[in-house]
Backbone as CSV, one residue per row, in Angstrom:
resi,resn,N_x,N_y,N_z,CA_x,CA_y,CA_z,C_x,C_y,C_z
1,UNK,62.693,45.650,86.688,63.562,44.645,86.114,62.735,43.653,85.295
2,UNK,63.354,43.069,84.292,62.683,42.102,83.447,63.359,40.753,83.574
3,UNK,62.613,39.689,83.247,63.149,38.340,83.305,62.999,37.686,81.944
4,UNK,63.998,36.889,81.502,63.862,36.171,80.254,62.833,35.064,80.397
5,UNK,62.434,34.453,79.285,61.335,33.500,79.297,61.726,32.138,79.840
6,UNK,63.016,31.839,79.908,63.445,30.524,80.367,62.902,30.237,81.764
7,UNK,62.403,29.018,81.948,61.815,28.628,83.224,62.804,27.752,83.976
8,UNK,63.560,28.359,84.874,64.569,27.629,85.631,64.014,27.211,86.987
9,UNK,64.386,26.010,87.426,63.959,25.521,88.730,64.854,26.033,89.853
10,UNK,66.124,26.290,89.542,67.094,26.605,90.600,67.673,28.010,90.492
11,UNK,67.189,28.805,89.556,67.764,30.132,89.322,66.679,31.193,89.257
12,UNK,67.018,32.389,89.707,66.212,33.577,89.465,66.998,34.486,88.533
13,UNK,66.338,35.023,87.512,67.006,35.847,86.508,66.349,37.217,86.471
14,UNK,67.172,38.256,86.582,66.678,39.628,86.474,67.624,40.423,85.585
15,UNK,67.060,41.333,84.796,67.860,42.187,83.921,67.377,43.622,84.047
16,UNK,68.295,44.541,84.281,67.936,45.953,84.389,67.917,46.593,83.004
17,UNK,67.275,47.750,82.863,67.299,48.449,81.574,68.706,48.810,81.114
18,UNK,69.639,48.932,82.052,71.025,49.275,81.696,71.820,48.070,81.211
19,UNK,71.240,46.882,81.275,71.923,45.698,80.768,72.649,44.880,81.810
20,UNK,72.311,45.055,83.086,72.903,44.238,84.151,71.993,43.033,84.387
21,UNK,72.484,41.865,84.063,71.714,40.649,84.334,72.252,39.984,85.592
22,UNK,71.360,39.672,86.500,71.723,38.988,87.739,71.145,37.585,87.730
23,UNK,72.018,36.609,87.900,71.608,35.215,88.060,71.757,34.877,89.539
24,UNK,70.655,34.587,90.189,70.674,34.235,91.608,70.424,32.742,91.759
25,UNK,71.393,32.040,92.335,71.209,30.623,92.631,70.182,30.527,93.751
26,UNK,69.093,29.820,93.483,67.924,29.922,94.358,67.597,28.592,95.038
27,UNK,68.524,28.147,95.878,68.270,26.998,96.753,68.672,27.397,98.185
28,UNK,68.084,28.465,98.698,68.563,29.015,99.975,68.444,28.047,101.137
29,UNK,67.479,27.142,101.080,67.311,26.194,102.181,68.485,25.220,102.287
30,UNK,69.273,25.092,101.210,70.455,24.229,101.185,71.722,25.059,100.990
31,UNK,71.676,26.343,101.307,72.799,27.259,101.079,73.265,27.195,99.628
32,UNK,72.286,26.973,98.730,72.521,26.956,97.280,73.489,25.854,96.859
33,UNK,73.363,24.701,97.522,74.179,23.541,97.165,73.785,23.022,95.785
34,UNK,74.708,22.313,95.166,74.556,21.882,93.777,73.781,20.574,93.698
35,UNK,72.691,20.584,92.946,72.030,19.348,92.556,72.086,19.234,91.034
36,UNK,71.480,18.200,90.481,71.578,17.962,89.040,70.981,19.110,88.239
37,UNK,69.873,19.672,88.730,69.224,20.761,87.993,70.102,22.008,87.958
38,UNK,70.691,22.357,89.086,71.564,23.527,89.122,72.785,23.329,88.241
39,UNK,73.365,22.134,88.279,74.536,21.858,87.446,74.220,22.044,85.971
40,UNK,72.988,21.747,85.581,72.583,21.889,84.187,72.142,23.313,83.856
41,UNK,71.402,23.939,84.760,70.778,25.222,84.442,71.748,26.395,84.461
42,UNK,72.702,26.399,85.389,73.578,27.563,85.513,74.383,27.832,84.245
43,UNK,75.069,26.839,83.656,75.810,27.151,82.430,74.902,27.562,81.281
44,UNK,73.697,27.019,81.236,72.760,27.429,80.190,72.382,28.900,80.353
45,UNK,72.146,29.322,81.593,71.779,30.719,81.844,72.935,31.663,81.550
46,UNK,74.155,31.260,81.901,75.329,32.091,81.611,75.537,32.203,80.107
47,UNK,75.415,31.089,79.397,75.595,31.110,77.943,74.537,31.972,77.272
48,UNK,73.305,31.905,77.769,72.236,32.735,77.210,72.537,34.213,77.400
49,UNK,73.063,34.577,78.557,73.439,35.973,78.796,74.562,36.403,77.865
50,UNK,75.473,35.485,77.583,76.615,35.812,76.742,76.249,36.178,75.320
51,UNK,75.147,35.636,74.815,74.757,35.906,73.426,73.594,36.890,73.327
52,UNK,73.155,37.418,74.450,72.047,38.372,74.470,72.601,39.788,74.344
53,UNK,72.272,40.460,73.250,72.792,41.807,73.015,72.288,42.823,74.033
54,UNK,71.216,42.509,74.726,70.687,43.420,75.741,71.462,43.338,77.053
55,UNK,72.304,42.327,77.195,73.071,42.127,78.427,74.482,42.659,78.238
56,UNK,74.935,43.472,79.183,76.283,44.042,79.089,77.196,43.602,80.220
57,UNK,76.611,43.130,81.303,77.407,42.603,82.418,76.555,41.572,83.144
58,UNK,77.227,40.577,83.707,76.530,39.478,84.369,76.980,39.394,85.827
59,UNK,76.019,39.287,86.727,76.288,39.107,88.158,75.748,37.746,88.573
60,UNK,76.580,36.954,89.260,76.142,35.666,89.799,76.215,35.746,91.316
61,UNK,75.112,35.435,91.973,75.077,35.492,93.438,74.181,34.386,93.955
62,UNK,74.022,34.325,95.273,73.194,33.299,95.880,72.054,33.899,96.673
63,UNK,70.944,33.182,96.735,69.808,33.612,97.549,70.065,33.272,99.013
64,UNK,69.563,34.112,99.894,69.684,33.832,101.316,71.079,34.064,101.860
65,UNK,71.535,33.151,102.729,72.778,33.355,103.472,74.020,32.841,102.756
66,UNK,73.863,32.108,101.667,75.020,31.486,101.040,75.185,31.853,99.587
67,UNK,76.419,31.731,99.098,76.703,31.879,97.669,76.438,30.543,96.983
68,UNK,77.243,29.541,97.301,77.046,28.171,96.816,78.029,27.293,97.575
69,UNK,77.528,26.260,98.238,78.391,25.459,99.115,78.778,24.116,98.503
70,UNK,78.721,24.016,97.173,79.161,22.791,96.527,78.076,21.732,96.495
71,UNK,78.496,20.492,96.323,77.568,19.382,96.117,76.602,19.224,97.285
72,UNK,75.323,19.057,96.947,74.300,18.794,97.953,74.421,17.340,98.400
73,UNK,75.099,17.124,99.502,75.362,15.763,99.973,74.101,15.067,100.463
74,UNK,73.083,15.831,100.831,71.859,15.202,101.333,71.099,14.487,100.239
75,UNK,71.280,14.954,98.999,70.554,14.324,97.907,71.444,13.603,96.928
76,UNK,72.717,13.424,97.280,73.656,12.802,96.352,73.373,11.318,96.216
77,UNK,73.335,10.790,94.977,73.147,9.357,94.787,74.401,8.594,95.173
78,UNK,74.271,7.304,95.313,75.421,6.483,95.672,76.366,6.353,94.497
79,UNK,77.623,6.072,94.802,78.632,5.948,93.762,78.366,4.767,92.851
80,UNK,77.536,3.828,93.304,77.300,2.637,92.504,76.350,2.892,91.341
81,UNK,75.584,3.960,91.389,74.587,4.181,90.351,75.225,4.729,89.095
82,UNK,74.733,4.264,87.955,75.283,4.720,86.681,74.982,6.187,86.450
83,UNK,73.849,6.679,86.990,73.525,8.094,86.806,74.560,8.975,87.481
84,UNK,75.067,8.543,88.620,76.114,9.316,89.311,77.355,9.412,88.434
85,UNK,77.767,8.307,87.841,78.952,8.311,86.983,78.741,9.249,85.804
86,UNK,77.564,9.201,85.204,77.283,10.071,84.061,77.328,11.534,84.462
87,UNK,76.811,11.849,85.646,76.778,13.244,86.094,78.172,13.794,86.351
88,UNK,79.115,12.922,86.609,80.470,13.385,86.864,81.298,13.499,85.590
89,UNK,80.692,13.246,84.444,81.378,13.481,83.180,81.698,14.973,83.074
90,UNK,82.940,15.344,82.664,83.298,16.770,82.633,82.430,17.598,81.700
91,UNK,81.810,16.954,80.701,80.949,17.696,79.791,79.540,17.886,80.350
92,UNK,79.229,17.207,81.434,77.882,17.266,81.985,77.828,17.868,83.379
93,UNK,78.929,17.877,84.088,78.930,18.283,85.484,79.384,19.736,85.600
94,UNK,79.933,20.150,86.732,80.177,21.561,87.001,81.326,22.159,86.188
95,UNK,82.084,21.331,85.471,83.065,21.896,84.549,82.413,22.779,83.501
96,UNK,81.144,22.513,83.205,80.410,23.351,82.250,80.272,24.780,82.764
97,UNK,80.226,24.942,84.095,80.148,26.291,84.658,81.358,27.107,84.230
98,UNK,82.519,26.488,84.381,83.768,27.197,84.095,83.832,27.579,82.626
99,UNK,83.503,26.638,81.749,83.511,26.945,80.317,82.526,28.066,79.993
100,UNK,81.342,28.012,80.574,80.334,29.030,80.275,80.795,30.412,80.708
101,UNK,81.371,30.515,81.898,81.810,31.818,82.411,82.989,32.351,81.613
102,UNK,83.973,31.504,81.333,85.168,31.984,80.638,84.895,32.272,79.167
103,UNK,83.930,31.588,78.578,83.585,31.842,77.175,82.597,32.988,77.014
104,UNK,81.947,33.388,78.084,81.039,34.534,78.037,81.856,35.799,77.800
105,UNK,81.527,36.553,76.769,82.323,37.729,76.426,81.912,38.966,77.211
106,UNK,80.972,38.807,78.121,80.583,39.904,79.004,81.371,39.789,80.311
107,UNK,81.635,40.899,80.998,82.240,40.805,82.333,81.307,40.042,83.273
108,UNK,81.879,39.144,84.062,81.088,38.341,85.000,81.567,38.627,86.421
109,UNK,80.641,39.064,87.264,80.931,39.370,88.664,80.392,38.247,89.539
110,UNK,81.245,37.672,90.375,80.774,36.777,91.429,80.505,37.628,92.661
111,UNK,79.253,37.723,93.047,78.878,38.468,94.253,78.752,37.457,95.385
112,UNK,79.863,37.239,96.078,79.956,36.176,97.088,79.362,36.704,98.390
113,UNK,78.080,36.480,98.543,77.317,37.039,99.658,77.367,36.187,100.916
114,UNK,77.949,34.992,100.823,78.011,34.084,101.959,78.954,32.944,101.642
115,UNK,78.866,31.822,102.364,79.818,30.732,102.169,79.918,30.272,100.717
116,UNK,81.155,30.082,100.269,81.439,29.529,98.942,82.351,28.332,99.155
117,UNK,81.860,27.147,98.849,82.621,25.929,99.120,82.583,25.008,97.910
118,UNK,83.627,24.204,97.766,83.660,23.222,96.705,83.460,23.851,95.341
119,UNK,82.477,23.339,94.603,82.198,23.875,93.272,81.781,25.337,93.324
120,UNK,81.185,25.765,94.433,80.851,27.181,94.586,82.085,28.047,94.675
121,UNK,83.118,27.545,95.325,84.417,28.220,95.378,84.999,28.299,93.975
122,UNK,84.960,27.181,93.247,85.461,27.176,91.876,84.706,28.134,90.977
123,UNK,83.381,28.211,91.156,82.577,29.148,90.376,83.025,30.577,90.618
124,UNK,83.236,30.933,91.868,83.677,32.295,92.178,85.024,32.600,91.535
125,UNK,85.945,31.634,91.577,87.296,31.891,91.082,87.344,32.101,89.578
126,UNK,86.460,31.468,88.824,86.526,31.614,87.368,85.856,32.892,86.877
127,UNK,85.180,33.607,87.769,84.559,34.874,87.373,85.613,35.974,87.263
128,UNK,85.275,37.030,86.546,86.230,38.111,86.275,86.434,39.023,87.482
129,UNK,85.420,39.158,88.294,85.482,39.970,89.513,84.888,39.141,90.648
130,UNK,85.499,39.243,91.820,84.986,38.543,92.998,84.765,39.560,94.110
131,UNK,83.525,39.968,94.276,83.154,40.840,95.381,82.719,39.947,96.536
132,UNK,83.334,40.130,97.694,83.138,39.219,98.818,82.607,39.996,100.014
133,UNK,81.503,39.535,100.572,80.985,40.180,101.777,81.909,39.872,102.951
134,UNK,81.982,40.798,103.883,82.949,40.687,104.977,82.760,39.425,105.804
135,UNK,81.527,38.953,105.922,81.265,37.772,106.748,81.420,36.460,105.991
136,UNK,81.639,36.525,104.687,81.712,35.309,103.873,83.028,34.573,104.096
137,UNK,82.968,33.265,103.918,84.161,32.431,103.954,84.188,31.555,102.712
138,UNK,85.406,31.191,102.298,85.590,30.297,101.170,86.352,29.063,101.639
139,UNK,86.034,27.931,101.039,86.777,26.716,101.353,86.701,25.745,100.186
140,UNK,87.799,25.023,99.967,87.762,23.955,98.972,86.897,22.817,99.517
141,UNK,87.230,22.332,100.700,86.363,21.380,101.390,86.426,19.942,100.910
142,UNK,86.887,19.718,99.692,86.848,18.370,99.110,87.575,17.346,99.977
143,UNK,88.752,17.723,100.444,89.609,16.757,101.124,88.938,16.216,102.382
144,UNK,88.066,17.022,102.993,87.365,16.587,104.206,86.303,15.535,103.910
145,UNK,85.953,15.385,102.628,84.979,14.376,102.212,85.646,13.256,101.415
146,UNK,86.970,13.229,101.422,87.685,12.185,100.700,87.699,12.381,99.201
147,UNK,87.550,13.626,98.757,87.431,13.922,97.330,88.571,14.812,96.852
148,UNK,88.849,14.734,95.561,89.733,15.690,94.895,88.873,16.804,94.304
149,UNK,89.467,17.956,93.958,88.665,19.108,93.525,88.095,18.967,92.115
150,UNK,87.048,19.754,91.864,86.481,19.890,90.520,86.155,21.360,90.292
151,UNK,85.342,21.655,89.282,84.932,23.030,88.954,86.118,23.945,88.676
152,UNK,87.211,23.362,88.161,88.362,24.175,87.774,89.189,24.700,88.923
153,UNK,88.905,24.250,90.147,89.594,24.807,91.310,91.099,24.565,91.255
154,UNK,91.506,23.381,90.785,92.942,23.071,90.735,93.657,23.845,89.638
155,UNK,92.919,24.467,88.725,93.511,25.291,87.661,93.566,26.751,88.094
156,UNK,92.437,27.262,88.611,92.362,28.684,88.935,93.129,29.055,90.192
157,UNK,93.008,28.228,91.235,93.572,28.626,92.523,95.081,28.843,92.475
158,UNK,95.891,27.925,91.914,97.333,28.200,91.869,97.692,29.393,91.000
159,UNK,96.879,29.689,90.000,97.161,30.849,89.150,96.848,32.161,89.863
160,UNK,95.930,32.111,90.789,95.553,33.327,91.515,96.414,33.573,92.747
161,UNK,96.791,32.499,93.448,97.498,32.692,94.725,98.861,32.017,94.770
162,UNK,99.230,31.281,93.708,100.503,30.567,93.709,100.346,29.132,94.187
163,UNK,101.306,28.289,93.794,101.222,26.858,94.079,101.224,26.571,95.581
164,UNK,102.082,27.228,96.320,102.226,26.922,97.743,100.944,27.211,98.510
165,UNK,100.370,28.392,98.308,99.126,28.737,99.008,97.972,27.845,98.539
166,UNK,97.942,27.557,97.230,96.870,26.709,96.706,96.912,25.318,97.334
167,UNK,98.101,24.753,97.459,98.233,23.440,98.099,97.732,23.486,99.539
168,UNK,98.056,24.527,100.248,97.600,24.670,101.633,96.082,24.712,101.697
169,UNK,95.474,25.542,100.857,94.023,25.724,100.900,93.289,24.450,100.488
170,UNK,93.774,23.784,99.437,93.088,22.587,98.951,93.356,21.378,99.839
171,UNK,94.607,21.162,100.217,94.970,19.935,100.932,94.518,19.936,102.389
172,UNK,94.378,21.104,102.996,93.869,21.152,104.375,92.358,21.305,104.420
173,UNK,91.776,21.862,103.366,90.340,22.101,103.360,89.900,23.167,104.334
174,UNK,90.827,24.009,104.754,90.507,25.019,105.770,89.691,26.164,105.178
175,UNK,89.088,26.940,106.062,88.340,28.116,105.640,89.290,29.268,105.312
176,UNK,88.920,30.038,104.304,89.618,31.274,103.961,88.672,32.425,104.276
177,UNK,89.039,33.277,105.198,88.197,34.416,105.560,88.213,35.456,104.448
178,UNK,87.274,36.379,104.508,87.243,37.448,103.508,88.504,38.296,103.580
179,UNK,89.003,38.533,104.789,90.224,39.336,104.941,91.415,38.638,104.301
180,UNK,91.534,37.327,104.515,92.634,36.594,103.881,92.450,36.544,102.371
181,UNK,91.211,36.366,101.918,90.945,36.337,100.481,91.426,37.619,99.812
182,UNK,91.221,38.745,100.472,91.692,40.016,99.933,93.207,40.079,99.962
183,UNK,93.798,39.620,101.032,95.248,39.701,101.201,95.997,38.866,100.164
184,UNK,95.482,37.685,99.828,96.219,36.782,98.938,95.771,36.872,97.484
185,UNK,94.810,37.734,97.184,94.437,37.967,95.795,93.246,37.185,95.294
186,UNK,92.459,36.589,96.191,91.250,35.889,95.764,90.077,36.842,95.585
187,UNK,90.047,37.908,96.344,88.935,38.856,96.299,89.336,40.111,95.543
188,UNK,88.451,40.583,94.683,88.632,41.894,94.070,88.409,42.986,95.102
189,UNK,87.415,42.756,95.944,87.053,43.738,96.965,86.292,43.033,98.079
190,UNK,86.561,43.395,99.318,85.780,42.926,100.463,84.886,44.070,100.916
191,UNK,83.610,43.771,101.104,82.612,44.813,101.322,81.844,44.526,102.610
192,UNK,81.626,45.537,103.444,80.781,45.329,104.627,79.423,44.755,104.224
193,UNK,78.911,43.845,105.024,77.668,43.161,104.662,76.545,44.136,104.332
194,UNK,76.437,45.202,105.114,75.320,46.129,104.928,75.433,46.942,103.637
195,UNK,76.624,47.006,103.054,76.831,47.760,101.812,77.023,46.848,100.609
196,UNK,76.859,45.538,100.819,77.243,44.585,99.777,76.411,44.741,98.511
197,UNK,75.108,44.775,98.650,74.242,44.851,97.470,74.474,46.149,96.709
198,UNK,74.525,47.266,97.409,74.703,48.568,96.755,76.050,48.652,96.048
199,UNK,77.102,48.135,96.665,78.431,48.188,96.053,78.501,47.298,94.825
200,UNK,77.878,46.131,94.903,77.828,45.239,93.741,77.090,45.900,92.589
201,UNK,75.972,46.515,92.891,75.202,47.204,91.849,76.007,48.336,91.227
202,UNK,76.760,49.060,92.027,77.548,50.180,91.509,78.615,49.696,90.534
203,UNK,79.321,48.614,90.874,80.328,48.079,89.957,79.678,47.561,88.684
204,UNK,78.562,46.865,88.825,77.877,46.337,87.651,77.439,47.461,86.718
205,UNK,76.930,48.541,87.269,76.511,49.678,86.455,77.707,50.340,85.780
206,UNK,78.819,50.429,86.489,80.030,51.002,85.894,80.483,50.173,84.695
207,UNK,80.491,48.859,84.846,80.914,47.987,83.751,79.909,48.021,82.601
208,UNK,78.621,48.096,82.938,77.593,48.127,81.896,77.704,49.368,81.028
209,UNK,78.269,50.438,81.567,78.439,51.679,80.802,79.700,51.664,79.951
210,UNK,80.495,50.616,80.051,81.756,50.549,79.324,81.593,50.080,77.890
211,UNK,82.698,50.036,77.119,82.660,49.632,75.715,82.572,48.114,75.576
212,UNK,81.462,47.567,75.094,81.279,46.114,75.078,82.342,45.355,74.294
213,UNK,82.682,45.834,73.102,83.659,45.101,72.294,85.032,45.127,72.941
214,UNK,85.469,46.285,73.410,86.783,46.378,74.052,86.848,45.496,75.291
215,UNK,85.758,45.432,76.042,85.737,44.572,77.222,85.800,43.100,76.836
216,UNK,85.073,42.723,75.796,85.096,41.329,75.349,86.486,40.925,74.880
217,UNK,87.132,41.793,74.107,88.467,41.481,73.607,89.495,41.483,74.733
218,UNK,89.322,42.366,75.699,90.226,42.382,76.854,90.097,41.093,77.654
219,UNK,88.865,40.655,77.894,88.656,39.401,78.627,89.286,38.238,77.880
220,UNK,89.117,38.208,76.566,89.710,37.133,75.766,91.226,37.140,75.890
221,UNK,91.827,38.317,75.816,93.285,38.417,75.949,93.755,37.921,77.313
222,UNK,93.067,38.313,78.353,93.475,37.930,79.700,93.409,36.418,79.894
223,UNK,92.351,35.792,79.397,92.217,34.342,79.550,93.233,33.607,78.688
224,UNK,93.417,34.070,77.447,94.357,33.397,76.548,95.798,33.558,77.000
225,UNK,96.090,34.579,77.795,97.471,34.810,78.225,98.024,33.648,79.044
226,UNK,97.137,32.848,79.638,97.591,31.715,80.451,98.200,30.609,79.607
227,UNK,97.925,30.610,78.300,98.396,29.499,77.470,99.118,29.946,76.202
228,UNK,99.444,31.240,76.076,100.130,31.721,74.878,101.498,32.287,75.239
229,UNK,102.362,32.329,74.237,103.689,32.916,74.431,103.588,34.440,74.424
230,UNK,104.643,35.101,74.870,104.661,36.560,74.857,104.522,37.082,73.436
231,UNK,105.250,36.483,72.485,105.160,36.942,71.095,103.730,36.829,70.573
232,UNK,103.090,35.702,70.841,101.711,35.520,70.382,100.776,36.516,71.049
233,UNK,101.015,36.763,72.322,100.158,37.698,73.042,100.305,39.114,72.491
234,UNK,101.518,39.517,72.170,101.739,40.845,71.595,101.032,40.978,70.253
235,UNK,101.083,39.927,69.448,100.381,39.960,68.156,98.874,40.031,68.362
236,UNK,98.376,39.253,69.308,96.939,39.277,69.584,96.490,40.649,70.079
237,UNK,97.314,41.288,70.888,96.976,42.630,71.367,96.848,43.612,70.208
238,UNK,97.787,43.552,69.267,97.731,44.459,68.117,96.488,44.180,67.280
239,UNK,96.192,42.907,67.053,95.006,42.547,66.276,93.741,43.113,66.911
240,UNK,93.631,42.962,68.218,92.406,43.388,68.890,92.305,44.907,68.996
241,UNK,93.413,45.586,69.246,93.322,47.043,69.359,93.027,47.670,67.993
242,UNK,93.510,47.044,66.909,93.163,47.525,65.564,91.662,47.392,65.333
243,UNK,91.091,46.293,65.798,89.646,46.113,65.685,88.903,47.206,66.447
244,UNK,89.376,47.501,67.646,88.729,48.543,68.457,88.806,49.910,67.792
245,UNK,89.955,50.222,67.195,90.134,51.528,66.565,89.136,51.771,65.437
246,UNK,88.588,50.713,64.881,87.655,50.848,63.760,86.210,51.025,64.207
247,UNK,85.966,51.095,65.513,84.595,51.151,66.010,84.128,52.580,66.258
248,UNK,82.805,52.733,66.241,82.202,54.021,66.586,82.428,54.362,68.053
249,UNK,82.591,53.347,68.889,82.840,53.601,70.311,84.134,54.378,70.520
250,UNK,85.187,53.985,69.821,86.458,54.696,69.954,86.334,56.108,69.392
251,UNK,85.643,56.239,68.265,85.463,57.571,67.677,84.759,58.504,68.657
252,UNK,83.709,58.004,69.309,82.993,58.846,70.267,83.847,59.126,71.499
253,UNK,84.644,58.147,71.920,85.505,58.358,73.089,86.528,59.456,72.830
254,UNK,87.044,59.531,71.598,88.007,60.576,71.254,87.345,61.956,71.269
255,UNK,86.136,62.025,70.719,85.396,63.286,70.736,85.042,63.666,72.173
256,UNK,84.636,62.679,72.953,84.265,62.937,74.347,85.443,63.480,75.145
257,UNK,86.642,62.988,74.838,87.837,63.482,75.524,88.030,64.973,75.251
258,UNK,87.847,65.364,73.985,88.024,66.781,73.633,86.908,67.640,74.212
259,UNK,85.713,67.072,74.278,84.561,67.831,74.773,84.409,67.753,76.292
260,UNK,85.334,67.027,76.919,85.312,66.870,78.375,83.975,66.310,78.875
261,UNK,83.523,65.244,78.232,82.307,64.544,78.653,82.576,63.044,78.666
262,UNK,81.651,62.301,79.245,81.761,60.850,79.261,81.379,60.294,77.893
263,UNK,82.103,59.302,77.384,81.729,58.705,76.099,80.441,57.903,76.216
264,UNK,79.768,57.748,75.082,78.547,56.945,75.028,78.855,55.680,74.228
265,UNK,79.093,54.591,74.924,79.485,53.341,74.274,78.248,52.533,73.891
266,UNK,78.207,52.131,72.633,77.060,51.378,72.120,77.420,49.971,71.670
267,UNK,78.709,49.660,71.620,79.123,48.344,71.136,79.287,48.275,69.643
268,UNK,79.328,49.457,68.986,79.487,49.469,67.528,80.843,50.067,67.163
């Protein structure tokens, strides 16, 4: 595996020859809780992957036992400090994570290997796929600290599970088990802990072998569908499929169908 030149304090970056880039949040001693450096570095790393032609799929996971448990309360400054207020600006704080993931035209997998709480929960929800280890739990958690949610949680959660369930999860701050996450539509797949890494790698490799442009346009359509009318969405679908039809990827896929072989997608 290779690593890009960026020197991150809170992240480990690896890229396979097949184009699978893995961003590992690397604060295992704090269950990958969010500090100022992580809040800044993660969206930068996601954005860099999004514009790197060598990257075809992105995996976000956590080092050690946790995925990301939200704000690091042990190192949080007091509310009276001006730096704290500045850090909570939506353009500077964890809202940047959501923008980076949703604007990334590559498929993004959240590999939830352990507890996901607060902003870590929000990070998982904005990803395109959520693979959850069987022992992992998710929680909003904010209400138990006297806080309202951030990291897009109040936007994504009701869209994924409905208003009633979202209110229950956010307002009680209770834990959501992996089994419940699968049942209510938060998890793409729940995986036994011992098979978690291998299963995540298999999905990432499958996506990396897919057609990059078609995947990017599909992701754009899915995200835009939340704010467009049916008529607009139908027009956008026609526009994008016409673009796909003009690519070498589609031409090879048609030949591959006749030749009974797998297509070779290059993104052209």
